[in-house]
N, C-alpha and C positions, 0 to 999 in steps of 0.2 A: 831359277825363278818360278818355274811351273810347280816344282816340289814345294816351295815356300808357300805359294798361293793355296796349294792343296792342303797343306798342314794348317794354314790359317782358316780355311774353310771347315776343316774337321773340328778345330778348336772352337770355332764359332757355333757349330752345330751342337757340340757337347755343352757349351755354355747355355745355349737356348734350352736344350733338353733338361739340363740340371735345374735351370731357373723354373721351368715348367713343373718339374717334379716337386721342387720346394714349395711352390705356390699351391700345387694340388694337395700336398701333405698338410700345409697350413690350413687350407679351406676344410679338408676332411677333419682335422683335429678340432677346429673351431666348431664345426657342425656337430661333431660327435659330443663334444663337451656341452654344447647348448642342449642337445637331446637329453643327456643324463642330468644336467642341471634342472631342466624342465620337469623331468620325471621325479627327481628328488624334491623339487619345490612343492609337490602335492602333499608332502608329509608335514609341512610346516605347522599345521594345526594339531598334529598328533604329538603329545608330550613324549619325550624320550626318558628312559629310566636313568637316574644318576644316584650316586651314593654320596651322602654328605657326612663329613667328619667334623666334629666340634673341635674347638681349640683344645689342645692337649691330647687329641687322638681318639676321644671317645665317640663311638658311632651314634648318630642321631636318627630320627625318623626319616624315612625316605620321602623325597619330594619330587614333584614334576619339574622338568627343565623350565627355567624362567619363573619358578615359584617364589623367588625372593628370599633366599636363605639369609640368615642374619649375617652381619658383617664379620662376626667372629668365626663363621663357618666357611669351609672351603669345599665347593662343589667339585666332585671328581667324576670323570667319565667312568662308565662301567667297564673297567679293564683291570688286569692284574688278578692275582689268585684270591679274589673275593669268593667266599663260599657261595655256590649257586643258590642256596636256600634264601640268601639275603636279597636276591634280585629277581627270583623267578616270578613272583607276583607282579612285579613292575613290568618285566618284559612281556608277560602274558597280557597285561592290560594295554601296554603300548601297542602290541601286535594286534589286539582286537580292534583298536582304532585304525590300524593300518590296513586291515582286511578290505575295507570299503574302497580304499585307494587301489589296492591290488586288483580288485574286481573291475574297477573302471579302466585300468590299464589292459586287463585281459580282454575287455570288450573291444579295445582298439587293435590288439594283436592276440589272437587266441593261442599263439605259440608260447606266451608267457606262462610259466608254471610256479614261479616263486621269486623271492628276493634274498640275495646273499649280502651279509654285512659282517664286518669285523670292526668292533669299536676301536677308535683311535687310529684307524688306517684309512686309505683311500678306497678300500673295497666296500662298496655300497651300491649294488647294481641289481637290476632285474636279471632273472635267469630264464633262458628259453629252452624249448625242447621240440625237436623235429624228428620223431622216430623213423620217418620215411625218407629223410634227407640228411644223411650223415654230414656233420660239420658245416651245415648251412650258415650258422651264425658265427663261424670263424671269420667270415668276411662280410657280414651284414650287420647293420645297426638295428635298433629296436623296431624301426619302421620298415625294415627289409630293404633299405637302401645300401648300395655297395659301400663298404667301409673297411679300411685296413685295421681298425681297432676291433671290429667285431663286437659281440655281446656275449657275456658268459652263458654257457649252455651245458645242458645235461648230455652225457653220453647217450646216444640214441637207444641203446638197449635197456636203459634204466627205467624203472617204474617208480613214480613218486606217490601213486595212489595204491590202495590195498589190492592185492598182496604186494607189499612194497619191497623193492630190492635195495641193496646198498646204492649210494648215489655218488657219481663222479662228475664234477663240474670243471670245465676247461675255460681258460681265459688267457688272453695274450699277455706277454711280459713287455710292456711298452717302455721305451727308453726315457720317456718323460715322467715315469713313476705311476702312470695310470693303469687301469685295468687290474691284472693280477701281479703287477710288478712287486708289490709289497710282500708277496709270498717269499721272495728271495731273502728277506730279512729273517725268516724263520730258521735259517741255517745257524743263527746265533741263539744260544739258550736264553740269554738275557731278554731278547725280544719276545720269545715264547712266554717267559714269565710275565711280561707286561701285557701280552695279548693271547691268553690261553684258550679263549672261547670264540666260537663261530656261531652266528645266528643265521639260520636258513629257514625262512617261513615259506610254506606253500600257500595256496589261495585262502585257506581257512584254518590252517593249523600252524601254530608257532613252534619252532624247533630250535633248541640250543644244544651245541656240541662242544665237547672238550677235546682238545688236540692230544693225540696219543703218540704220534711219530711224524718225523719229517725225513724224507729220503730223496735221493736223486737216482734216476734210472736212465739208461740209454734206450731211447725210443726205437732204435734199430736193432736192439738185442732182445733178450729174453724178458717177456712181460709177465711171466707167471708169478713173480714175487708180489705184485699188487693185484693181479687179476684173480688169483686164487684166494686172496684175502677178501676182496670185495664180492667176488662171485664164485665161491667154492663149488667145484664140480664133483668132488668125490669125498667120501668119508675120511676125515683126518686132514683134508686139504687146507682147511682154515688154520689149524694149529701149526702146521708145517710152515705156511706162508707167514704167519705172525712171528714165528721164530726167526725166519730169514729177515723180516723187516726189522726186528729188534737188533739184529747183528749189523744192519746197514744204516740204522738211523743215526742222525748227527749227535744226538744226546738222549739220555734217559729222561723222559718227561714225568715218570712216576705213575703214568696212566696205563693200565692193563686192558687188553681187549679179550673178549670171550665170544665163543660161538653163540650167535643169537643177538649180539649187539647190533644196533642200527648204525651203520657207518656212513660217513661222508668224506669224500676225498676232493681236494682242490688241486688242480694241476696246471702248470705253466711251463714255458721254456726255461731251460737252465743252460748257461753259456760256457761252463767249464768243460763240458763234453761236446763233441761234435754235433750230436743230435740228442742233447740232454733234456730231461724233464725233471722238474722239482715237484714233489708231491707232499701235501700236508694231509694227514689221515686223522680223522676225529671220530668220536663216538657220541651218539645222542645221549644226553643226560636228562632231558625232558622236552 
């Protein structure tokens, strides 16, 4: 009887603790989503670039979102292998209108250094940088409150101002599909074909990047394959690293990298390895 009561007490405690953790996670999830919704809501007045295609497939003049395309036209989000020259002007104009919003956010939190976005995905977030506090935003939201979701952030050793280094942005892989979970989809070539570009703007400079490779690595193993690519330490290190990346990438994107390219890498957890990381590597095209 004593043993039965003890077991019942243990189960009751586990039930209470589990319930508390579920409630805590729900509250954190709701709060974090509200934060990002509030930040994104500031861009509502800034038109987003879209591509319109007339009936029959002929390209038409570019219009602003909500510009009222004719009924025969189909507005398309800016994704897929559309030649960058077709949308560069649009993105530059949209980004210029977003800069004022970026600056207002930076006034609220000076740690903000830019905004990451992949059209047609959930990735649409501010990016933070704390050179003196490694991984601070791994467990903090935009307002520095504790959060299991964290906020995308630059590797502390990166420089986004001149002289600029390659950039590496980390974000959580959340089970509900938020944060950088969408990166997992890049293991499929068809998904890459639909989403080949990454937008990363700093406070006053728009940036567009074309994805060159998708790889997975063991975070507890040799990191030189990506580190030498992004931050080469010796002559010939970049080319050797790029050769290794091409051997390990999931598929051939058709995009080549050269020494001197401005690179951007997005990284998140990968669950087929015990301590896996999935990395999307892109080069700046303008």
